[in-house]
N, C-alpha and C positions, 0 to 999 in steps of 0.2 A: 580726254583729250586735253593736251597743254596748250595754254593760251601764247601765242610767238609774238602777237602785235594787235595794236589797235589803233585807229585811225578817226579822224573828225573832219569833216570840211563844211562849211555855210557857205552859200553864193546867193548873191542880190538876183532875183529874178529879172530885175530891170535889165541887167547886163545880157540878157537873152532874148528880149523882146523882138531887137531888130532881125533877130533869124528867122522870125517868123515869114517874112516876106516870102522867102523861098526855101525850098529844102535840098537844093541843089548845089549849094555855095560850094568853093573850094574850102571855106572855112569847117563847113560841117562835116565834110566828107574827110578832112583833116582828123576831127576830134571823135568823129562819131561813127559806128557801123550803120551798114544798111537797114538792119533789123532795129537798131536803137532809133533810126530816123523814122522809119516805117511806126514805130510806135507813138513817138512823140506827135508825128504830125496827124496822127490818126484822133487826136485830142482836140477838143474845141480851142483849147489855149495851149499851145505845143510850150510856151516858155517854161513854165514851172516844171514840167516834166524835162526839157532840155538841162533845167538849172539842177534838177536833182540829181541825173544821170553824170553830170559833168561833177557835181560835188561826191557822189559815189565814186569816181574814178579817182579824184584826188584823196578820198578817204584810203582808197586801198592802196595808193602810194603811199602814203604816210604810214599805213598799217605793216606795210613790206619792208620800211626802212630797216635795214640791218639784218634782214633775214635771208635774202638771196643777194647773191653776186650780181645776178642782171637786175641793172636799173629798168622799172617800166616806166612808160609813158601813158599819156592818156589813151594814145590810139592803139595800145597794146591790150587794154581792159575793154571788156564788152560786158555790159549790163542789159541783160534779157527776164523776161518774165517767164516764170513756170507756168505751168498748165493751171495752178493755183492761183495764179495772180501774182505770186511773190517774185520778188525780185532775185535774180541769181547771178553769179560773177563768172565769167570766162576770161581767163589769161593763158598765155603761152603754157604748152606741157612741161616745158624746163622749169619753168618758175613753179606751178603749182602741183607736181608730182605727187609730192607728201603732204600735201596743204589741203584745208578744207579753209574756203572763203566766205564770211558771212557778212550780209550786208543788209542795213535797213536805211530807208531813207524817208522823209516826210517833206510837204511843201504847203505853201500858202498863196497869198497873191503876191507877196514880195520877198519871201525867204525860200530857199530849199536849205536842207540840211541831211547830212548823210554820216553813217556810223559803222566802219567795218571792223571785224573782228578775223584775225588769220589764228587758225589751229592746227597744231599737229596730228596727222591722222595715225 
């Protein structure tokens, strides 16, 4: 499989701490899908998980730059966990039909980083 794009993003977790207050704010619902919020807020400290998923969305957007005519926004991208716990990316079919999108992220108390790779099927 040919690599078509790569993207990376790093986020400061502190930016996401204020979102811990409640998970039903308009901002959260604009950025994250219900399943993403459910996962993040199931954690004792949701902020690093929110930051990692946001970084993942940004990394996918950067990796897709120049690949598709359709511009993606963060709310077009949903990052779920597979049964094994690995992150997986869902984007609209019109964008992902002939593509495989791989993502990896990591976080600590103050930083979250994500790396995305787009491959042709």
